[in-house]
C-alpha positions, 0 to 999 in steps of 0.5 A: 503460159504466164500468169501474175501472182500476188506473192504473200507470206500466206501463199503455201507454195509446195513443200520440200520433199522431198517426201521420206521413203519414196520421195526421199526427203533427206539424204546423207550428205552435208549442206554447202557452206556459206559463200560456196555454190548453193550456200546463202551467199549464192542463194541471195543472188538468185532470188531477185524477183522471187518471193523475197521481192514483194509485190506482184511478179510475172511467173510461168506455170510449169504444172497444174495439179487438179486445178492447183497451179505450180509456178516456175517460182515454186521450183526455185523455192524448192531449190532454196528449200532443199539447200537448207536441209541438213546433211544434204547438198544440192548438185551444182546443176539443179535437176529442175524436171525432177523438182517439178515431179516432186512438186507435183506428187507433193501437191497430190498428197497434200490435197489428200491430206486436207481431206483428213480430220485433225490434220493441223500441226500445232505451233508447239510441234512446229517449234519443237522441230524447228529448234532441232532443225537449228542444231542440225544445220551445219551453217547455223553455228556461224549465224547463231540461229538459236537467236531470233536475229541469227535465224532471220539472217540465215533464212534471208540468205536463202530468200525466206522470211521467218514466217514463210519458212515456218509455213513451209516446214509446217506443210512438210510436217503435214505431208510426212505425218499423213504418209506415216499414218496412211501407209506405215501403220498397216505394214507388218515386218516378219521375223523371216523377212528380217532374217532373209534381208540380213542373210541375203543383203547384209552379210554379203556386203560385209563379206565384200568389205571384209568386215565382221558383221554384227549379230542379227539380234543387235541390228534387227531393228535397223533392218525392220526400219529399212524394210518398212521404208521400202514397202512404204515407198512402194505403196506411196508410189502405187497410190500416186500413180492412182491419183494421177489416173483419177485426177487431172495432172497437166505439165506445161512445157516452156512454150506453154503447151500442156501434156 
């Protein structure tokens, strides 16, 4: 199935998520330097015919989520957006199917987030996060991303205009805030759970590495955060399964067959 789409800076696309917790929005790996595979130079050569090339383009449908179409160009946009994430490196072979699953899950979450009151992200909050992001991206130092011209040049290397990236990051903030509000607020981690994780998971690992473990009281907050993330991830995955069962999600094969 192929469609024509009029591309514009107002089209929201699909956010990067990877979502924190279950969708694992951040990994602890560095971004690829410019000029290497995955950096701005490589990204520039791969975006011909994408959102950078303005106007009408021919695009392929990869999924339909409750009537919302996800296109092949959204998958490409997901790849480019992921490459910009700080402390993250995309594998040389982009995992397209996994990216499509992320986009489907993200669409389901954002559709629900739009039903919530007061879900808008202010420009001030967005600007604050973007200012931090520019400091966290290793490549930004050479591009001088703190300047408007440097930031614009850096984003252009990945096929984004400044406004396109702002809206993409705003959408990411909406998604993460919704997950935080819906799932995390109702979770309580007990002292017994923290102690059990420390004794059964952390101490054996420290012993294996022959390293003296920190005292429980000095690391209890970190353990609590890990357990919170695990429970949020489990709740989120169950909720996404429920949304898929209640709604309509169709994956489109390359030959145009819905499944």
